[in-house]
C-alpha positions, -999 to 999 in steps of 0.1 A, spaced: -9 622 582 -8 639 551 15 646 523 14 673 505 27 687 468 53 707 470 58 711 430 24 707 401 25 672 403 13 638 384 -1 619 406 -12 585 396 -33 567 425 -39 525 426 -53 503 450 -35 484 471 -47 450 453 -47 466 426 -10 473 426 -5 439 440 -21 420 409 2 440 393 31 433 410 25 396 405 19 400 368 49 415 368 69 394 388 54 363 364 59 374 334 99 383 345 102 344 359 96 332 322 112 360 309 145 345 327 131 310 319 131 317 281 165 327 284 181 304 298 166 276 283 183 295 250 216 285 264 233 258 253 276 239 245 282 218 216 302 191 232 341 201 233 330 236 244 350 248 273 327 267 299 346 279 324 391 276 331 408 269 362 422 302 378 402 325 359 374 349 377 339 334 375 310 352 379 284 334 354 265 307 375 256 273 358 228 253 361 233 219 343 192 204 333 206 184 312 233 165 290 271 163 310 301 181 317 335 168 323 354 186 355 390 187 359 421 197 380 453 204 367 475 194 400 513 213 395 
């Protein structure tokens, strides 16, 4: 099987193991960036983080402290 060049092209060639190593490193970096971002988020006491009857597009992980959850019943 071969892949002919159709137009003038600049092609980079990486050995499989080099590509896998690059992917591992970028995955580790992405994970570290996500953890750093998550650690920067905090709420002061009394802050309302979610309100009943609103569409939620966020996911919360409580890694410290406590949260009071209440439900309004008509």
